N, C-alpha and C positions, 0 to 999 in steps of 0.2 A: 750572062754578060751583064757586068756591072753597068749601070747609066748615071750619070750626073747631072745635076744642073746648078746653075748661078742665076737665079730670076736677076733681070736687070732692075728691078725696082728694089732689091735688095742690098745694102752695102756690099762691096767685093770681099771676099774671104782675104785675111791678113795673112793666110798661111798656105801650104800646099794642099789644100783639101777643097771640096764641094760643100755648099751649103744644103744640097739634097742628093741623095743616091739611093738606088733600089737595086736589091739583088734577088732575082727569081729564082725559086727551088720551090715547085709546088704550090706557093703563096707568095705572093711578093711582099718583102720585107723593106720598109723605107726607113731610111735613117736621116734625121735631121741634124745637123751642126752647125756651130760658128755663131750662135746668137749674141750679139752684141747691143748694145742700148745706142747703135748709130741709124740714123738716118739713112736713104738711099744715096745720099750726096757724101756719106762717108763722115757728118758731124755728129757730135755726141747730143742725144734727145734729151732736152732740157739743162738746166745748167751744171758745171761741174759739180759731182756731190748728190745730184738728186737723184737718187737709187730709184723712187717709185716711177719716176719719169722713164728712167732707162729700161724698167722691168716691163713697164707697159709697153714700150717699143718692140721689146723681145716676143712677148707673149701675145700680142694683139695683130698687128699689121705684118710683122716679119713671118712668124709661123704660119697665120693665114695663107700669105703668098706661097712660102715654101712647100706646104701639103697641097696647096691647089694645083701647082706645078704637074704634080703626080695625078690628080684627080681623085684625092683621097678626101672621105668626109669623116669627121669625128664620129664616134660612135654616139647613137642618141640623135643623130641628126637626120 
C-alpha cells in the first residue's frame, strides 16, 4: 500500500501529488517530490530571483521535514 504525506509545515503541493510517499516491498522506498523555494505559507523564500535563498529552502528545512515524517535518517548520521 502506498502511503502519502504533505507535512503541514511545508507549502502545499501545487499539483496532484504528495510531497512524501513510501512504497513497501521488502524494503521501504521513500519518494520525495515537489520541492520549491517556498515558505510554509506559500510565499517565495528570499526576493524574486534569489536562487541561493530558494535553493536553501528546498535542501534544508523542507527536505528535513519531509524525510522526518517517515522517520528516515540520512546515511552517516
